[in-house]
MIPA-870879 format. One record per residue (C-alpha): y, x, z. Coordinates in steps of 0.001 Angstrom, whole numbers, plus 524288, in hexadecimal, padded with zeros to 5 digits. Last residue first. Layout:
N
YXZ/...
//
This chain:
201
2337B1396BFAC0C/23B8F13200FB6E1/23D201242BFB3AB/2481311C7BFAF30/24E0E10E16FB096/25B0E1091AFABFD/25CE80FBBAFB259/262540EE9FFABA2/26AB30E7DEFB4A6/277F60EBACFAD5D/271F80E831FA0AF/26CBC0DC16FA3F3/27A8E0D8D4FA7D6/280A70DC68F9C46/277500D46DF9367/27AAF0C87DF9CA1/2883C0CB85F9BBB/2872B0C98AF8D28/27EE20BD18F8CCB/286D50B78CF972C/293350B91EF8DB3/28B330B302F826A/286AB0A7A2F8AA5/295A90A6FDF8EC9/29BD90A442F8148/299B7094CDF8163/29E4109431F9124/2AA2F09BACF8BBA/2ABBB0AAC4F8D61/2B90C0AF0DF915C/2BC470BEA3F908C/2B6170BFE9F8313/2AFF80C9DAF79C1/2A8A80D115F855B/2A3680DF22F81FA/299650E5FDF89C8/2945E0F37FF8593/28B210FCE3F8DC9/28584109DBF8AA7/27D3611029F935A/277C011DADF92F2/26D6412426F9ACE/26A1D132A5F9AD9/25D4113673F9D82/258D613B64F9204/2608C132CFF8A03/25F19123E7F8FFA/2661D11790F89CB/26C5510B68F8E35/272F4101E0F8573/27BD40F66CF8892/281D90EDDEF7EF0/28A230E0CAF823C/2922F0D78FF78A4/29C670CE28F796F/29C100BF06F7C95/296D60BA0FF6F9C/28BA70C37EF6EF5/2884B0D066F6E21/27C9E0D710F7571/277230E39BF7599/26F3B0E8B4F80EB/266050F4E0F7FC3/25AFB0F434F88C7/25C140F9E1F970E/255181064DF99D0/246EE1079BF9F71/23F66113D3FA32B/2490A11C83F9F83/2463712BCAFA13A/249CF1344DFAC44/247621431CFAE98/2541C14633FB31B/25D4D13DCBFBB8F/26560133F6FB2AC/271DA134F1FAB50/278A512857FA97F/2826E12701F9E20/28A3D1196FF9DEA/2911C112EEF926B/29A8610732F9465/2A10B0FED1F88F5/2A8980F458F8FEF/2AEFC0E8ABF8888/2B8630DE06F8B90/2BBEA0D043F910F/2B70B0CF0BF9FA7/2B2090C25BFA1FD/2B6280B302FA141/2ACBD0A836FA195/2AF3C09A95F9B98/2A9FF08F4FFA1DE/29E1008761FA187/295A609379FA302/286FB0956FF9EFB/27AB509E42FA2CD/2806B0A0DEFAF92/289800AD5AFB338/289FD0B90FFAAF7/296E70BD88FB22C/2900E0BD61FBE85/286800C46CFB9E0/28F600CDDFFB559/295AE0CEAFFC352/288680CFDAFC9F6/286280DC49FC048/2930B0E1C0FC226/292A20E2E5FD200/29CC00EBAAFD5E2/2A6C10E444FCD2E/2AF750EBE0FC3C0/2A4960F570FBFCA/29E6C1022CFC3C5/292831006EFC9A4/28A8F10B6CFC395/295CC1127EFBA94/29DFA10F43FAF5F/29B460FFC2FB1F7/2A0F30F652FA7BA/293DB0F0CCFA50A/2871F0F840FA6BC/280560FC30FB385/2769E106B6FB15A/26BA21026BFBAD9/2628F10DB1FBF9C/2542910FB8FBFEF/24CF511CA6FC1B6/23E5211D5EFC380/237FB128A1FC7E4/2428F12BE0FD1B1/250EB12E4DFD00E/259FC12702FD9F9/2631011F66FD1EE/2736811E21FD498/2726E127CDFDF0F/276AA1334CFD5C6/281B312B14FCFEE/2893B134CCFC6A7/2950D13089FBF5C/29D7E1311FFB3B7/2A6F7126D7FAE43/2AE9D12440FA193/2B8CD119CFFA085/2BFCA11455F9455/2C78E108F1F9386/2C9801029FF85A4/2D6B410442F8069/2E4670FC82F8000/2E59E0FDACF8EE0/2E6B510C34F8F9B/2EB4F10D6AF9D8D/2DD8A10ED0FA30F/2DCDD11B5FF9C5C/2CDD711ED0F9AF0/2C54612157FA712/2BC2012CDCFAA64/2B64F12939FB5F1/2AF7D130F1FC095/2A125133EAFC757/29B4F133B1FD459/290C412D49FDA6D/28BA61219DFE2CE/27F8311B21FE441/2806911070FD9CF/28B1110752FE232/292B211411FE4EC/29578117B0FD723/2A09710E46FD5C3/2A6B0115E8FE265/2A475123D2FDCFB/2A9C412051FD0E2/2B60911AF3FD5D4/2B742127CCFDE99/2B4E512F35FD29A/2C06C1285DFCB46/2C94C12A10FD6E4/2D13A136FEFD167/2D38712EB2FC476/2DB57124DAFCC8B/2D60E116F3FCBC4/2DE9A10C45FC980/2E02C10DA1FBA0D/2D1A611165FBA99/2CD8E10516FBF1C/2D77F0FB56FB7CB/2D40D101E1FAB9B/2C5A70FE5AFAE08/2C8E50F06CFAF6F/2D26B0EE78FA3B7/2C6A70F5D9F9BD6/2BCBB0EB6BFA1B2/2C5C40E041F9E67/2C7E40E3FAF8F12/2C0BF0F0C7F8A1D/2B8540FB19F9249/2B312107CFF8CF4/2A88810E43F96F7/2A3A111B65F978C/29849120A1FA173/2934812BB8FA76F/287F012CAFFB08C/
//
């Protein structure tokens, strides 16, 4: 697979911190560690300059995960959305549970703080030969008072392309603004949990 991510705000700071502390010679080991929960694999990163603080942080990655899914008559794989360059890469080891915690109850009595910024994430997966899509998640586009979320997945002759964009407009959301934030996070959560299903032709 391959991916390219552009981050703004808190997410850009987080990625700058990672790549300012990890030497280029250790990128392969970092990738291997991040791929371990998905069955192991290899790959590397091509980050932008973490010292350029006035620009969005760009990070590209390429990887292979032979044991990510076992080919059979049907192939079902998750494709995590969100600021994750590869399966399981995130600031937390369990991003779906973390997102669920952010969503929380239907309403709030107090303000909610979250990570301000924007993530643009594009990923390409190459499937084993002879597979066609049975089910791909529907396109999601949501814009409200909290921000915006877009997620699309397409298959072209065995190559799956996913595009994800999440933009949060505020750092602190009041109880009155919370329903809009919750709707945005629910859309993100549904995208992360939606499987991609393929069948062998």
